[in-house]
C-alpha positions as CSV (number, residue, x, y, z in Angstrom):
1,M,9.6,-4.8,9.2
2,N,9.6,-2.5,6.3
3,I,7.5,-1.9,3.4
4,L,9.1,-1.8,0.4
5,V,7.2,-0.2,-2.5
6,C,7.3,-0.8,-6.4
7,T,5.8,2.7,-7.1
8,A,3.4,3.3,-10.1
9,G,6.6,5.1,-11.5
10,G,8.5,2.0,-11.6
11,H,10.7,3.2,-8.6
12,V,11.3,1.5,-5.4
13,I,11.1,3.1,-2.4
14,V,11.1,1.9,1.3
15,R,8.8,3.1,4.2
16,P,9.7,2.5,7.6
17,D,7.7,0.0,10.3
18,I,6.3,3.5,11.8
19,T,4.4,4.1,8.8
20,R,2.2,1.2,9.0
21,K,-1.2,2.0,11.0
22,K,-3.3,-0.6,12.7
23,D,-6.3,-2.1,11.3
24,D,-9.0,0.1,11.6
25,E,-7.4,3.1,13.8
26,D,-8.0,6.6,12.6
27,V,-5.5,8.6,10.7
28,F,-4.5,12.1,12.5
29,L,-2.6,14.2,10.2
30,P,-0.6,17.4,11.9
31,E,-1.8,20.9,11.5
32,F,1.2,21.4,8.8
33,V,-0.9,19.0,6.8
34,D,-3.5,20.8,4.3
35,R,-3.5,18.3,1.1
36,V,-3.4,14.3,1.6
37,S,-3.0,12.1,-1.6
38,W,-3.6,8.2,-1.9
39,S,-2.6,5.5,-3.9
40,P,-4.1,1.9,-3.9
41,I,-1.7,-1.3,-3.5
42,L,-1.5,-4.9,-3.4
43,F,0.9,-6.1,-0.9
44,A,2.4,-9.4,0.4
45,R,4.4,-10.4,3.7
46,V,7.8,-11.5,3.3
47,S,8.3,-15.2,4.3
48,K,11.8,-15.9,3.5
49,P,15.0,-13.7,3.3
50,G,16.4,-12.9,-0.2
51,R,18.5,-10.6,-2.5
52,S,18.5,-10.7,-6.2
53,V,15.5,-13.1,-6.3
54,S,14.5,-14.1,-9.8
55,A,10.8,-13.5,-10.6
56,R,10.5,-17.5,-11.3
57,F,11.5,-18.3,-7.9
58,A,9.9,-15.2,-6.0
59,G,6.5,-17.4,-5.1
60,R,8.9,-18.8,-2.4
61,Y,9.7,-15.6,-0.8
62,Y,5.9,-14.5,0.3
63,D,3.1,-16.3,2.3
64,G,0.1,-14.1,1.8
65,I,-1.5,-11.0,0.1
66,G,-3.8,-8.4,0.6
67,Y,-4.9,-4.9,-0.2
68,G,-4.3,-1.5,0.8
69,V,-3.8,2.3,0.7
70,L,-0.7,4.4,0.9
71,L,-1.3,8.1,2.2
72,Y,0.9,10.7,1.2
73,P,1.3,14.5,2.7
74,E,1.5,16.3,-0.4
75,D,2.7,19.2,1.8
76,L,5.8,17.5,2.2
77,A,6.2,16.1,-1.3
78,D,7.3,19.4,-2.4
79,G,8.7,18.0,-6.0
80,S,12.2,17.2,-4.5
81,E,13.7,13.7,-3.9
82,E,13.9,14.7,0.1
83,G,10.2,15.8,0.0
84,Y,8.8,12.7,-1.3
85,A,10.8,10.6,1.2
86,A,9.6,12.9,4.1
87,A,6.2,12.2,2.4
88,S,6.8,8.2,2.5
89,C,8.0,8.4,6.2
90,M,5.1,10.2,8.1
91,D,3.5,7.7,10.8
92,H,0.1,6.1,10.2
93,T,0.1,6.4,6.5
94,S,0.3,2.8,5.3
95,S,-3.0,0.6,5.7
96,L,-2.0,-3.1,5.2
97,P,-4.7,-4.5,6.7
98,L,-4.6,-8.2,8.4
99,P,-5.5,-10.9,7.5
100,L,-3.8,-11.9,4.7
101,Y,-5.6,-14.1,1.7
102,N,-3.8,-17.0,0.0
103,R,-2.2,-16.0,-3.6
104,I,-4.5,-18.3,-5.1
105,T,-7.2,-15.7,-4.6
106,L,-5.4,-13.6,-7.1
107,G,-6.4,-13.5,-10.9
108,E,-10.3,-14.8,-10.1
109,A,-12.5,-12.3,-11.8
110,D,-14.8,-12.4,-9.0
111,N,-12.0,-11.4,-6.5
112,E,-12.5,-7.5,-6.5
113,F,-10.6,-5.1,-4.2
114,V,-13.5,-2.4,-4.0
115,L,-12.4,1.0,-1.9
116,L,-15.2,3.5,-1.1
117,R,-14.6,7.2,0.1
118,D,-17.7,8.3,2.2
119,G,-19.5,5.7,0.7
120,N,-19.0,6.4,-2.9
121,E,-16.6,4.2,-4.7
122,L,-13.3,5.5,-5.5
123,F,-11.5,2.2,-6.6
124,R,-12.3,-0.9,-8.2
125,Y,-9.6,-3.8,-9.2
126,S,-9.5,-7.3,-10.0
127,A,-6.8,-7.6,-12.4
128,G,-4.3,-8.8,-9.8
129,T,-2.1,-11.6,-10.2
130,A,0.7,-13.3,-8.6
131,A,3.0,-12.1,-11.3
132,I,2.4,-8.8,-10.4
133,V,4.0,-9.9,-7.1
134,E,6.4,-11.8,-8.3
135,K,7.8,-8.9,-10.7
136,A,7.9,-6.5,-7.6
137,V,9.7,-9.2,-5.5
138,E,12.3,-9.2,-8.5
139,D,12.4,-5.5,-8.9
140,I,12.9,-4.9,-5.3
141,T,15.3,-7.5,-4.7
142,R,17.5,-6.2,-7.4
143,N,18.1,-3.2,-4.8
144,C,17.2,-4.4,-1.3
145,Y,17.6,-7.0,1.1
146,I,14.3,-8.2,2.2
147,R,13.8,-9.9,5.5
148,V,11.1,-12.1,7.4
149,G,8.0,-9.7,8.2
150,D,8.5,-7.1,5.6
151,F,6.1,-6.3,3.1
152,I,6.2,-6.2,-0.5
153,A,3.6,-3.5,-1.9
154,V,2.8,-2.2,-5.6
155,E,1.1,0.8,-6.2
156,L,-1.9,0.0,-8.9
157,Q,-2.3,3.5,-9.6
158,P,-0.1,7.0,-9.3
159,R,-1.3,9.0,-6.2
160,Q,-4.2,10.6,-6.7
161,P,-5.6,13.7,-4.5
162,L,-8.2,12.3,-1.6
163,L,-8.4,15.3,1.3
164,T,-7.8,18.9,1.9
165,R,-7.9,20.8,5.0
166,N,-11.2,22.3,3.9
167,D,-12.8,18.4,3.7
168,G,-11.6,17.9,7.2
169,E,-12.1,14.2,6.9
170,C,-12.9,11.1,5.4
171,R,-13.7,7.6,5.9
172,L,-12.3,4.8,3.5
173,E,-13.8,1.2,3.6
174,G,-12.6,-1.6,1.3
175,T,-13.5,-5.1,0.5
176,Y,-11.7,-8.1,-0.9
177,C,-13.4,-11.3,-2.2
178,G,-16.7,-9.6,-1.0
179,N,-14.9,-9.4,3.0
180,F,-14.8,-6.5,5.0
181,L,-11.1,-5.4,4.5
182,L,-10.8,-2.0,6.0
183,D,-12.4,0.9,7.3
184,F,-10.8,4.2,9.0
185,R,-11.1,7.8,8.7
186,V,-8.2,9.9,7.7
187,I,-8.6,13.4,9.9
188,L,-7.2,16.8,9.1
């Protein structure tokens, strides 16, 4: 299982399965990490393998959607390609909470993804549509073969600073459709 990501900058990257954290498991980052950034994502689970899938047929290749968060240890993302790749591979930095939702929940104005940091609103999003996921399936399968169980993720905004070592820790909580989605601490 891999996490295939369409970045906010329009690139495709692959995060290995070791980056996926279990639901509500706190994230403890190593001593050499002093800064963490984050990006909210809309993601879908792949239900059918494929390559070079047109957006027109992409709905046949996933069976559920969700919202989550990708974390990036900025100390590794030094501006080089290798640094960004290293920051994308750190253990437990991909929060893709289950259970998944039916794609019909997308596009409904009342169905908002709300993310809180220490009780304060950090991000709110209600513009998710199946077209966003299907375009991502098309873009990703242009470069990569997708397999059953992989996740397709779309960054909804560029990475933003989340936490520094001086802050120590923060708590992220999220809801979608008014339902609990995620709740974990990021600890430096």
